[in-house]
Each structure stands twice: as structure tokens, then as C-alpha cells.
TIMI-2910 file (N, C-alpha, C, CB; in pm, 1 decimal, decimal comma, always signed):
<rs>
+----------+----------+----------+----------+----------+----------+----------+----------+----------+----------+----------+----------+------+
!      n_x !      n_y !      n_z !     ca_x !     ca_y !     ca_z !      c_x !      c_y !      c_z !     cb_x !     cb_y !     cb_z ! resn !
+----------+----------+----------+----------+----------+----------+----------+----------+----------+----------+----------+----------+------+
!  +1759,2 !  -1172,5 !  -2262,4 !  +1645,8 !  -1221,3 !  -2185,2 !  +1587,1 !  -1104,1 !  -2107,7 !  +1688,0 !  -1337,2 !  -2089,2 !  Met !
!  +1457,3 !  -1103,7 !  -2096,7 !  +1391,8 !   -996,3 !  -2023,6 !  +1385,2 !  -1030,9 !  -1876,4 !  +1251,3 !   -970,1 !  -2078,9 !  Phe !
!  +1365,5 !   -932,1 !  -1793,6 !  +1358,7 !   -951,8 !  -1650,2 !  +1225,0 !   -901,4 !  -1600,0 !  +1474,9 !   -880,5 !  -1578,6 !  Leu !
!  +1146,3 !   -989,7 !  -1545,6 !  +1021,5 !   -952,9 !  -1482,0 !  +1021,3 !  -1022,0 !  -1347,3 !   +896,2 !   -992,3 !  -1568,9 !  Val !
!  +1005,3 !   -942,8 !  -1240,9 !  +1012,4 !   -995,7 !  -1106,1 !   +921,7 !  -1116,7 !  -1089,1 !   +975,7 !   -888,4 !  -1005,8 !  Leu !
!   +978,4 !  -1228,3 !  -1049,0 !   +900,2 !  -1346,4 !  -1017,3 !   +876,0 !  -1441,5 !  -1132,8 !   +771,6 !  -1305,0 !   -963,6 !  Gly !
!   +895,4 !  -1398,6 !  -1256,8 !   +866,3 !  -1490,1 !  -1367,6 !   +989,7 !  -1533,2 !  -1444,1 !   +770,0 !  -1426,1 !  -1462,2 !  Val !
!  +1105,8 !  -1478,2 !  -1413,7 !  +1224,7 !  -1512,0 !  -1491,8 !  +1256,4 !  -1660,9 !  -1495,3 !  +1342,3 !  -1438,6 !  -1437,3 !  Cys !
!  +1257,8 !  -1731,7 !  -1383,8 !  +1290,0 !  -1874,4 !  -1393,3 !  +1190,8 !  -1950,2 !  -1481,4 !  +1292,9 !  -1936,4 !  -1254,3 !  Pro !
!  +1064,6 !  -1916,8 !  -1470,2 !   +962,4 !  -1983,0 !  -1551,3 !   +978,6 !  -1943,5 !  -1697,4 !   +820,5 !  -1947,4 !  -1501,1 !  Val !
!   +998,2 !  -1814,6 !  -1723,7 !  +1014,2 !  -1766,7 !  -1861,0 !  +1138,1 !  -1827,7 !  -1925,2 !  +1023,0 !  -1613,3 !  -1863,9 !  Ala !
!  +1248,2 !  -1834,0 !  -1851,7 !  +1370,7 !  -1891,7 !  -1906,2 !  +1349,9 !  -2038,1 !  -1943,6 !  +1485,3 !  -1878,5 !  -1805,4 !  Glu !
!  +1277,9 !  -2112,5 !  -1859,7 !  +1251,5 !  -2253,3 !  -1889,3 !  +1163,9 !  -2267,0 !  -2013,6 !  +1184,1 !  -2321,7 !  -1769,1 !  Ala !
!  +1062,8 !  -2181,8 !  -2026,5 !   +975,8 !  -2187,0 !  -2144,1 !  +1050,7 !  -2150,4 !  -2271,7 !   +856,9 !  -2093,6 !  -2125,6 !  Leu !
!  +1136,4 !  -2048,0 !  -2263,4 !  +1215,6 !  -2007,6 !  -2379,9 !  +1308,2 !  -2121,2 !  -2421,8 !  +1297,5 !  -1879,7 !  -2349,2 !  Val !
!  +1375,3 !  -2181,2 !  -2325,2 !  +1467,0 !  -2291,9 !  -2356,5 !  +1392,0 !  -2409,3 !  -2418,3 !  +1541,1 !  -2338,0 !  -2229,8 !  Ala !
!  +1275,4 !  -2441,7 !  -2363,2 !  +1195,3 !  -2552,0 !  -2416,5 !  +1149,8 !  -2521,8 !  -2558,8 !  +1073,5 !  -2578,6 !  -2326,6 !  Gln !
!  +1105,1 !  -2400,0 !  -2582,7 !  +1060,0 !  -2362,0 !  -2717,3 !  +1176,2 !  -2367,4 !  -2815,8 !   +997,7 !  -2220,4 !  -2716,1 !  Ala !
!  +1290,6 !  -2313,4 !  -2775,9 !  +1407,1 !  -2314,1 !  -2864,8 !  +1451,3 !  -2456,5 !  -2895,7 !  +1522,9 !  -2235,6 !  -2802,1 !  Gln !
!  +1451,9 !  -2543,1 !  -2795,7 !  +1493,6 !  -2681,9 !  -2815,9 !  +1399,7 !  -2754,8 !  -2912,3 !  +1498,7 !  -2755,8 !  -2681,6 !  Ala !
!  +1272,4 !  -2715,8 !  -2910,2 !  +1173,8 !  -2780,2 !  -2997,2 !  +1161,5 !  -2710,4 !  -3132,5 !  +1038,3 !  -2783,0 !  -2928,7 !  Ala !
!  +1237,9 !  -2602,7 !  -3151,5 !  +1231,6 !  -2529,4 !  -3276,8 !  +1104,1 !  -2447,2 !  -3292,1 !  +1243,4 !  -2624,7 !  -3391,1 !  Gly !
!  +1043,6 !  -2413,8 !  -3179,2 !   +919,3 !  -2337,1 !  -3180,3 !   +952,2 !  -2188,6 !  -3170,0 !   +825,2 !  -2381,1 !  -3064,4 !  Val !
!   +894,3 !  -2110,8 !  -3259,8 !   +914,6 !  -1966,4 !  -3257,5 !   +836,1 !  -1906,7 !  -3140,8 !   +871,0 !  -1901,9 !  -3392,5 !  Glu !
!   +894,7 !  -1812,9 !  -3072,9 !   +832,8 !  -1753,1 !  -2955,1 !   +809,9 !  -1604,5 !  -2978,8 !   +920,3 !  -1775,2 !  -2829,8 !  Leu !
!   +691,8 !  -1557,6 !  -2945,2 !   +657,3 !  -1416,6 !  -2960,6 !   +604,4 !  -1362,9 !  -2828,6 !   +553,0 !  -1396,7 !  -3073,4 !  His !
!   +654,2 !  -1248,4 !  -2788,4 !   +609,2 !  -1183,6 !  -2666,4 !   +486,8 !  -1098,0 !  -2697,8 !   +722,6 !  -1097,9 !  -2603,9 !  Leu !
!   +379,6 !  -1121,1 !  -2624,3 !   +257,3 !  -1042,2 !  -2641,0 !   +220,1 !   -988,3 !  -2503,1 !   +139,2 !  -1128,4 !  -2703,8 !  Val !
!   +207,2 !   -857,8 !  -2493,3 !   +171,2 !   -797,2 !  -2364,9 !    +41,1 !   -719,5 !  -2379,4 !   +284,4 !   -704,3 !  -2313,8 !  Val !
!    -24,7 !   -700,9 !  -2268,1 !   -147,2 !   -621,9 !  -2266,0 !   -151,5 !   -544,2 !  -2135,9 !   -273,5 !   -711,8 !  -2281,6 !  Gly !
!   -217,1 !   -432,4 !  -2136,6 !   -220,3 !   -348,5 !  -2017,7 !   -335,1 !   -381,0 !  -1925,0 !   -227,8 !   -205,4 !  -2057,0 !  Gly !
!   -310,8 !   -362,5 !  -1796,6 !   -414,2 !   -375,4 !  -1694,9 !   -450,0 !   -236,1 !  -1644,2 !   -367,2 !   -467,4 !  -1577,9 !  Leu !
!   -576,7 !   -209,9 !  -1635,9 !   -627,6 !    -82,6 !  -1582,0 !   -566,1 !    +36,9 !  -1653,5 !   -599,1 !    -73,1 !  -1431,7 !  Arg !
!   -557,9 !    +30,1 !  -1784,1 !   -490,1 !   +135,2 !  -1860,6 !   -570,3 !   +264,8 !  -1864,2 !   -463,8 !    +87,7 !  -2002,4 !  Thr !
!   -498,8 !   +372,7 !  -1842,9 !   -554,6 !   +505,1 !  -1861,9 !   -657,1 !   +552,1 !  -1761,5 !   -613,4 !   +511,1 !  -1990,8 !  Gly !
!   -685,1 !   +476,9 !  -1657,0 !   -789,4 !   +520,9 !  -1563,7 !   -744,9 !   +642,6 !  -1483,7 !   -827,0 !   +407,3 !  -1468,6 !  Ser !
!   -618,1 !   +644,4 !  -1444,8 !   -567,0 !   +755,9 !  -1366,1 !   -617,2 !   +759,1 !  -1223,3 !   -602,1 !   +883,1 !  -1432,1 !  Gly !
!   -700,0 !   +662,2 !  -1186,9 !   -757,5 !   +659,5 !  -1052,4 !   -675,2 !   +570,3 !   -959,5 !   -903,1 !   +610,7 !  -1057,4 !  Ala !
!   -659,3 !   +616,2 !   -837,4 !   -590,1 !   +535,9 !   -736,4 !   -674,3 !   +413,2 !   -702,8 !   -561,5 !   +619,7 !   -608,4 !  Ala !
!   -607,4 !   +305,6 !   -663,1 !   -678,6 !   +183,7 !   -625,5 !   -765,3 !   +207,6 !   -502,9 !   -579,8 !    +69,7 !   -598,9 !  Leu !
!   -884,8 !   +154,0 !   -507,8 !   -971,7 !   +153,1 !   -389,3 !   -916,5 !    +49,2 !   -292,3 !  -1122,0 !   +121,6 !   -427,2 !  Glu !
!   -936,6 !    +67,2 !   -162,7 !   -883,6 !    -29,2 !    -65,6 !   -930,0 !   -172,8 !    -90,4 !   -923,5 !    +12,2 !    +73,6 !  Pro !
!  -1054,4 !   -192,5 !   -132,2 !  -1102,4 !   -329,0 !   -157,8 !  -1031,7 !   -390,8 !   -278,6 !  -1254,8 !   -328,9 !   -180,6 !  Thr !
!  -1005,4 !   -310,6 !   -381,0 !   -934,6 !   -360,3 !   -499,1 !   -790,8 !   -394,1 !   -463,3 !   -938,6 !   -256,4 !   -613,2 !  Thr !
!   -728,8 !   -306,7 !   -385,2 !   -590,7 !   -330,5 !   -340,0 !   -583,0 !   -461,8 !   -262,6 !   -540,4 !   -212,9 !   -251,5 !  Arg !
!   -674,4 !   -482,7 !   -169,6 !   -676,7 !   -604,5 !    -88,9 !   -696,7 !   -727,8 !   -179,1 !   -789,1 !   -596,4 !    +18,1 !  Arg !
!   -786,6 !   -718,0 !   -276,1 !   -813,3 !   -828,5 !   -369,2 !   -686,2 !   -864,8 !   -447,5 !   -928,0 !   -790,6 !   -467,2 !  Tyr !
!   -616,9 !   -764,7 !   -498,4 !   -495,3 !   -789,5 !   -576,7 !   -388,3 !   -854,9 !   -490,3 !   -441,8 !   -658,2 !   -637,0 !  Ile !
!   -367,4 !   -803,0 !   -369,9 !   -265,9 !   -861,1 !   -281,3 !   -300,8 !  -1005,0 !   -244,5 !   -251,3 !   -776,6 !   -153,9 !  Leu !
!   -429,0 !  -1034,0 !   -222,7 !   -470,3 !  -1172,5 !   -194,4 !   -444,7 !  -1262,0 !   -315,4 !   -619,9 !  -1177,9 !   -155,1 !  Glu !
!   -468,6 !  -1209,7 !   -434,9 !   -442,2 !  -1285,8 !   -556,9 !   -292,6 !  -1314,7 !   -570,1 !   -493,4 !  -1209,1 !   -681,0 !  His !
!   -210,1 !  -1213,0 !   -546,8 !    -65,1 !  -1232,7 !   -554,5 !    -20,2 !  -1339,1 !   -455,2 !     +9,2 !  -1100,5 !   -527,7 !  Trp !
!    -79,4 !  -1340,8 !   -335,3 !    -46,1 !  -1441,3 !   -234,7 !    -83,2 !  -1580,5 !   -285,5 !   -118,4 !  -1411,2 !   -101,4 !  Gln !
!   -199,6 !  -1593,0 !   -347,8 !   -243,4 !  -1722,3 !   -400,9 !   -149,3 !  -1770,9 !   -511,0 !   -387,1 !  -1712,3 !   -454,9 !  Ala !
!   -103,6 !  -1679,6 !   -595,6 !     -9,7 !  -1716,7 !   -701,6 !   +121,2 !  -1765,0 !   -640,0 !    +16,0 !  -1597,1 !   -797,0 !  Val !
!   +170,4 !  -1694,5 !   -539,5 !   +293,7 !  -1734,5 !   -470,9 !   +278,8 !  -1873,6 !   -411,7 !   +330,1 !  -1633,6 !   -360,6 !  Thr !
!   +165,7 !  -1899,5 !   -349,0 !   +143,2 !  -2031,4 !   -289,6 !   +134,1 !  -2139,8 !   -398,1 !    +14,3 !  -2030,3 !   -204,4 !  Glu !
!    +81,4 !  -2103,2 !   -513,8 !    +63,9 !  -2200,2 !   -621,0 !   +190,6 !  -2233,8 !   -695,2 !    -35,5 !  -2150,3 !   -716,9 !  Gly !
!   +276,7 !  -2132,8 !   -718,5 !   +395,3 !  -2160,3 !   -800,9 !   +526,9 !  -2155,9 !   -723,9 !   +401,8 !  -2061,9 !   -913,4 !  Asp !
!   +522,1 !  -2109,5 !   -599,8 !   +642,6 !  -2108,0 !   -517,9 !   +743,5 !  -2000,3 !   -554,0 !   +708,3 !  -2238,9 !   -526,6 !  Gly !
!   +709,7 !  -1914,9 !   -650,6 !   +801,3 !  -1807,9 !   -689,3 !   +799,3 !  -1697,8 !   -583,0 !   +763,2 !  -1750,4 !   -828,8 !  Gln !
!   +916,5 !  -1647,1 !   -545,1 !   +919,0 !  -1539,4 !   -445,8 !   +854,8 !  -1412,9 !   -502,8 !  +1064,1 !  -1510,3 !   -400,8 !  Pro !
!   +783,0 !  -1343,8 !   -419,2 !   +716,8 !  -1221,6 !   -461,9 !   +710,4 !  -1128,7 !   -341,7 !   +573,9 !  -1250,3 !   -519,9 !  Phe !
!   +778,1 !  -1018,1 !   -349,2 !   +783,1 !   -923,8 !   -237,2 !   +658,6 !   -835,5 !   -239,7 !   +912,4 !   -836,8 !   -243,1 !  Lys !
!   +572,4 !   -852,1 !   -140,2 !   +449,2 !   -773,6 !   -133,2 !   +458,8 !   -658,4 !    -34,4 !   +333,6 !   -862,6 !    -95,5 !  Arg !
!   +559,1 !   -660,0 !    +50,8 !   +573,7 !   -553,5 !   +148,5 !   +591,2 !   -419,7 !    +76,9 !   +693,1 !   -581,3 !   +242,2 !  Glu !
!   +506,8 !   -324,3 !   +107,9 !   +516,2 !   -192,4 !    +46,5 !   +455,6 !   -184,8 !    -92,0 !   +658,0 !   -150,8 !    +39,7 !  Gly !
!   +401,1 !   -296,3 !   -141,1 !   +339,8 !   -296,2 !   -274,1 !   +205,0 !   -225,7 !   -269,5 !   +323,2 !   -440,4 !   -326,9 !  Ala !
!   +171,5 !   -158,8 !   -375,4 !    +42,1 !    -92,5 !   -391,0 !    +10,5 !     +1,9 !   -274,2 !    -68,0 !   -196,8 !   -403,9 !  Leu !
!    +95,2 !    +98,9 !   -247,5 !    +69,5 !   +190,4 !   -135,6 !    -56,0 !   +274,5 !   -159,8 !   +190,5 !   +282,4 !   -113,4 !  Pro !
!   -105,7 !   +337,7 !    -53,3 !   -221,6 !   +426,2 !    -66,3 !   -195,6 !   +527,8 !   -176,5 !   -252,2 !   +497,8 !    +67,9 !  Asp !
!   -296,6 !   +550,5 !   -258,8 !   -284,2 !   +646,5 !   -366,9 !   -221,7 !   +590,5 !   -493,5 !   -204,7 !   +761,5 !   -320,8 !  Gly !
!   -185,4 !   +462,8 !   -492,8 !   -118,9 !   +400,9 !   -607,7 !   -214,0 !   +390,9 !   -726,5 !    -65,9 !   +261,3 !   -570,6 !  Phe !
!   -168,3 !   +433,1 !   -843,3 !   -244,6 !   +419,3 !   -967,1 !   -188,8 !   +297,5 !  -1039,4 !   -236,1 !   +549,7 !  -1057,0 !  Val !
!   -269,1 !   +192,8 !  -1047,0 !   -226,1 !    +66,5 !  -1106,7 !   -257,8 !    +70,2 !  -1256,0 !   -295,7 !    -55,6 !  -1037,5 !  Tyr !
!   -158,5 !   +107,3 !  -1334,3 !   -173,0 !   +116,7 !  -1479,6 !    -48,5 !    +53,6 !  -1540,3 !   -191,8 !   +266,6 !  -1527,8 !  Asp !
!    -63,3 !    -62,4 !  -1602,1 !    +53,4 !   -132,6 !  -1655,2 !    +87,6 !    -94,2 !  -1798,3 !    +30,7 !   -280,1 !  -1648,1 !  Thr !
!    +11,5 !     -2,2 !  -1858,2 !    +41,0 !    +35,1 !  -1996,6 !   +183,7 !    +87,0 !  -2014,9 !    -57,2 !   +140,2 !  -2043,1 !  Glu !
!   +233,8 !   +176,2 !  -1928,3 !   +372,6 !   +221,3 !  -1948,6 !   +473,8 !   +106,2 !  -1945,8 !   +409,6 !   +323,2 !  -1841,9 !  Pro !
!   +454,1 !    +10,7 !  -1856,8 !   +545,4 !   -104,3 !  -1851,2 !   +533,9 !   -188,7 !  -1977,4 !   +516,4 !   -190,6 !  -1727,2 !  Ala !
!   +411,8 !   -207,3 !  -2027,0 !   +392,3 !   -283,7 !  -2151,2 !   +461,2 !   -214,9 !  -2268,2 !   +242,0 !   -301,2 !  -2181,3 !  Cys !
!   +449,4 !    -82,5 !  -2274,6 !   +515,8 !     -7,7 !  -2381,3 !   +667,7 !    -23,7 !  -2371,8 !   +477,2 !   +141,6 !  -2374,8 !  Arg !
!   +719,5 !    -25,6 !  -2249,5 !   +863,7 !    -42,7 !  -2230,6 !   +909,0 !   -180,2 !  -2278,3 !   +901,1 !    -23,0 !  -2083,0 !  Ala !
!   +831,0 !   -284,1 !  -2250,2 !   +866,4 !   -419,4 !  -2293,6 !   +866,7 !   -428,1 !  -2445,6 !   +768,8 !   -522,7 !  -2234,4 !  Ile !
!   +763,6 !   -372,3 !  -2508,8 !   +755,0 !   -376,0 !  -2654,6 !   +870,7 !   -297,9 !  -2716,7 !   +619,9 !   -319,0 !  -2702,4 !  Val !
!   +903,5 !   -182,4 !  -2659,6 !  +1014,1 !   -100,9 !  -2709,8 !  +1146,2 !   -175,7 !  -2696,4 !  +1021,0 !    +33,2 !  -2634,8 !  Thr !
!  +1168,0 !   -238,2 !  -2580,9 !  +1291,3 !   -313,7 !  -2560,2 !  +1300,9 !   -429,7 !  -2658,6 !  +1298,9 !   -365,6 !  -2416,0 !  His !
!  +1190,9 !   -501,7 !  -2677,6 !  +1192,7 !   -614,9 !  -2770,9 !  +1225,4 !   -568,4 !  -2912,1 !  +1057,6 !   -687,9 !  -2769,7 !  Ala !
!  +1168,3 !   -456,3 !  -2953,2 !  +1197,0 !   -402,9 !  -3087,2 !  +1343,5 !   -362,6 !  -3097,6 !  +1105,8 !   -281,6 !  -3118,9 !  Ala !
!  +1395,1 !   -296,1 !  -2995,8 !  +1536,0 !   -255,2 !  -2994,1 !  +1626,1 !   -378,4 !  -3001,1 !  +1567,8 !   -171,9 !  -2866,7 !  Trp !
!  +1591,6 !   -481,7 !  -2923,8 !  +1673,1 !   -603,0 !  -2920,7 !  +1676,2 !   -669,2 !  -3057,7 !  +1619,8 !   -701,2 !  -2815,5 !  His !
!  +1560,9 !   -672,7 !  -3127,4 !  +1557,4 !   -731,0 !  -3262,2 !  +1644,7 !   -651,1 !  -3357,8 !  +1412,9 !   -736,8 !  -3315,2 !  Arg !
!  +1641,6 !   -519,6 !  -3345,7 !  +1722,1 !   -434,8 !  -3434,7 !  +1871,0 !   -457,2 !  -3408,8 !  +1686,0 !   -285,2 !  -3415,1 !  Ile !
!  +1908,5 !   -458,7 !  -3281,7 !  +2049,8 !   -470,5 !  -3246,3 !  +2102,7 !   -613,1 !  -3264,5 !  +2070,8 !   -426,0 !  -3102,6 !  Val !
!  +2024,8 !   -710,9 !  -3225,6 !  +2073,8 !   -849,3 !  -3223,3 !  +2010,9 !   -940,1 !  -3328,4 !  +2049,6 !   -908,0 !  -3088,5 !  His !
!  +1908,5 !   -891,3 !  -3395,2 !  +1845,4 !   -972,4 !  -3499,2 !  +1746,6 !  -1075,6 !  -3446,8 !  +1950,3 !  -1041,9 !  -3578,0 !  Gly !
!  +1722,4 !  -1076,6 !  -3318,2 !  +1623,0 !  -1167,8 !  -3260,1 !  +1576,3 !  -1109,9 !  -3128,0 !  +1681,7 !  -1311,5 !  -3240,0 !  His !
!  +1468,1 !  -1164,1 !  -3074,3 !  +1409,1 !  -1107,0 !  -2954,3 !  +1469,2 !  -1165,8 !  -2827,1 !  +1259,6 !  -1128,6 !  -2955,1 !  Cys !
!  +1487,9 !  -1294,0 !  -2823,8 !  +1535,5 !  -1358,7 !  -2699,7 !  +1686,8 !  -1372,2 !  -2702,7 !  +1469,9 !  -1498,3 !  -2680,9 !  Trp !
!  +1751,9 !  -1331,9 !  -2591,8 !  +1896,7 !  -1333,0 !  -2588,3 !  +1958,6 !  -1450,2 !  -2526,4 !  +1943,4 !  -1219,3 !  -2521,5 !  Gly !
+----------+----------+----------+----------+----------+----------+----------+----------+----------+----------+----------+----------+------+
</rs>
């Protein structure tokens, strides 16, 4: 099973539900703000943190925002997406399936 802060309980429930129903599950990721290399503007940073707060209020999942997105932070999720895809491929090779 993969670990992503704040989504594991939801992901685990979805995986279990899909497996119980015999539904094949595929992980698809996409990058946010890929390759820009630019630090977040203060207004963008504030917008993202407000969005994260709204998500927390909506789903009740804990999300640590203290210290998140510090000044000068470059928000590029492509490296993390590549890591997830690499791990999933490795897991399929080693275990013969993606979800553990």
C-alpha cells in the first residue's frame, strides 16, 4: 500500500471496496505546476493553504499545515509523481501486483 499524507485511510477503503467488488484498480498521477522552477507568490501560497483548510473541514482528515509552503518554496509535484510511478512499477515487478 502506498502512503500519502492525509489520504491513506480513504485510499485503503477504496482499494478494499474495489478488491471486494472484483474491480481492477489503476493508479494515475499527474503533476501540478511542473517545471516552472518559480517560487510560489504569496497570493498563490495563501490560496493553496486556504484550499487545504477547506479540504480538511470537508473530509475531516488531519493535515499538518504548520510550516507548509515556506517562503521561496517551489511547488512542483512532478518529482513526487515520478516516485509514485517508479514505486508502483517496482512493486509490480517484485510482487506481481500494484496494491499490497
